Each structure stands twice: as C-alpha cells, then as structure tokens.
C-alpha positions, 0 to 999 in steps of 0.5 A: 500500500503506498503512502497516500493510501495509508494516509487515506485509511487514517483519521483524526480522533480525540482520546484520553490517555488516563482517567482524569481532567480535560487536559488529558484529552488529546488529538490522535491519529488512528486507523479508520474503522471498517464497518462490520456486518449490519454496520455503517461507516459514518463520516462525522460532520459534528459530535455532540458533547454531553455530561456523561462524556466528561464524567466518564473521562474523569472517573471511568464512569460505570467501570465498563472499560479497563482502559480509558476510552475514545470519547463521545457518543453523539454523531451526525454525518454522512454514510461513507460505506455500508457493511454486508447485510445492511439495507437501511442506508446507502452511501451518501445518506445523512444520518445521526445517532447515538451508537453503542452507548454505554460501550465505546463509540469514539464519536470525537473522530472523523469516522465512526462505525456502528450498527446501522440501527443505531442511526436514523436519517437526519431531518432536512430542516436541521443541520449537522450541528443541530442533529449532533446535539440531539441523540443522547439527551433526546433518547434519555428524555424519551426513555425516561418520560415515555418508556419509564414514566408512561407520561400522559397528557395533562400530567405535571412534570418537574425537570431539574436543570431545565435550561441545560443540555438535557433539560431543555430537550426533555422540556420540549418532549414533555410539551409535545406530549401535552404535559404541564412542565415545571422547570428549575433554573437560574432566573436569567434563563427563565425567558429562554425556557418560557419560549420553549413552553415551560408552564412554571419556573422556579429559581432554585437560587432564590427558593426551595423547589420542594416548597414551591410545587407539589402533587407532581406526577414525574420528576427528572433529576439529572443533578443528583445529590440531595435533589432525589430525596427532596424530589420525593416530597413533591411527588404524588402517590403513584408518581415516578422519580427518574434519576439520571445522575448516579446509580447510587440513587437506586438507594431511594427505591425503598423510601419511595416505595413506602409512599407508593412512588416508583424511583430509580436510576435510568441509563439510556440505550440505543433505540431505533424506534425512539430515535425515529420519533425524535427525528419526526419531532425535529422534522415537524419543528417541535424539537430544536436544540439550543446550541451554547457554542460550537468548537473545532474537534481540536478543542475538545478539552475546552468543550469539557471545561465549559460543560463542567462549569454547569452554567451552559444553556443548551448544548456544546457541539464539536465541528469535525468536518473542516 
C-alpha cells in the first residue's frame, strides 16, 4: 500500500490517555474503522458533547472499560460505506445517532462505525450541528418520560436543570406530549425556557423547589445529590422519580416505595424506534436544540471545561468536518 493510501485509511480522533481532567484529552491519529456486518461507516460532520462524556473521562464512569476510552457518543454525518447485510442506508445518506452507548463509540473522530440501527436519517430542516446535539439527551428524555414514566397528557412534570443540555430537550418532549412542565433554573434563563413552553419556573437560587410545587406526577433529576430525596416530597402517590445522575440513587427505591412512588436510576440505550420519533419531532419543528457554542474537534478539552462549569444553556457541539 503506498503512502497516500495509508494516509487515506487514517483519521483524526480525540482520546484520553488516563482517567482524569480535560487536559488529558488529546488529538490522535488512528486507523479508520471498517464497518462490520449490519454496520455503517459514518463520516462525522459534528459530535455532540454531553455530561456523561466528561464524567466518564474523569472517573471511568460505570467501570465498563479497563482502559480509558475514545470519547463521545453523539454523531451526525454522512454514510461513507455500508457493511454486508445492511439495507437501511446507502452511501451518501445523512444520518445521526447515538451508537453503542454505554460501550465505546469514539464519536470525537472523523469516522465512526456502528450498527446501522443505531442511526436514523437526519431531518432536512436541521443541520449537522443541530442533529449532533440531539441523540443522547433526546433518547434519555424519551426513555425516561415515555418508556419509564408512561407520561400522559395533562400530567405535571418537574425537570431539574431545565435550561441545560438535557433539560431543555426533555422540556420540549414533555410539551409535545401535552404535559404541564415545571422547570428549575437560574432566573436569567427563565425567558429562554418560557419560549420553549415551560408552564412554571422556579429559581432554585432564590427558593426551595420542594416548597414551591407539589402533587407532581414525574420528576427528572439529572443533578443528583440531595435533589432525589427532596424530589420525593413533591411527588404524588403513584408518581415516578427518574434519576439520571448516579446509580447510587437506586438507594431511594425503598423510601419511595413506602409512599407508593416508583424511583430509580435510568441509563439510556440505543433505540431505533425512539430515535425515529425524535427525528419526526425535529422534522415537524417541535424539537430544536439550543446550541451554547460550537468548537473545532481540536478543542475538545475546552468543550469539557465549559460543560463542567454547569452554567451552559443548551448544548456544546464539536465541528469535525473542516
């Protein structure tokens, strides 16, 4: 194989050499993946940045890997090639998805290979930056609200950190199912959330949400800490508390059960049917991510530093295709 061919089979990717801080993220030259049976190879245009990315980088997360991972899960791009047996997509199709989660996907890279059904076609009315912001947070919200809490029209949903990357998407999905949505967020973000359809907003820096609301049907807690125990106080009997912060929150189950409440930790998983429903919402203009900032792939460490402040509004996205 000549030098040009060898170069063509390589790609830029962001990896982390050890568990720890964002300074450990580095740009690396890696072999381009090859799609296996029922897989596609995606030329990545943009990669979304999520809280789970920096949590995994910092601590090893769920302990699924012996070695630090190639980082990232949210992908939007163009199908470069398809593996044997793949019928969903053709070369040149524009797709987005959340491949392989919680196993390694390596989305902070120029190419990603993964099962075809971990992707769906990108709606024509959103660009790759917006599409890359959607998969993980949208699937998490869908699986929490629809599959786990069985959300019904008119029910009252409390979303903590409603202006964040996950929260502002969960708000829109809840509203698409005609729920009454209450959000916690700093006061300066309330106008943004009202524009998305929030029915009631609580400035958690000025008041205790547990004293401001009651008789809630569903709580989505992506904050953790004491938010879970405090949220139990506002849930009605028969309500559901979905924790997205830590497996340790499963310890709330007995206390919740005593009050007739379902509670526990939920981890998102690839879901082709739900992702198609999410794409349909986006295509109809009922789901649109807010983009806090777009950074080049080489600035992945800065993206993590920004996300770890906990003060962003909407999503951070890495632009990969230059």
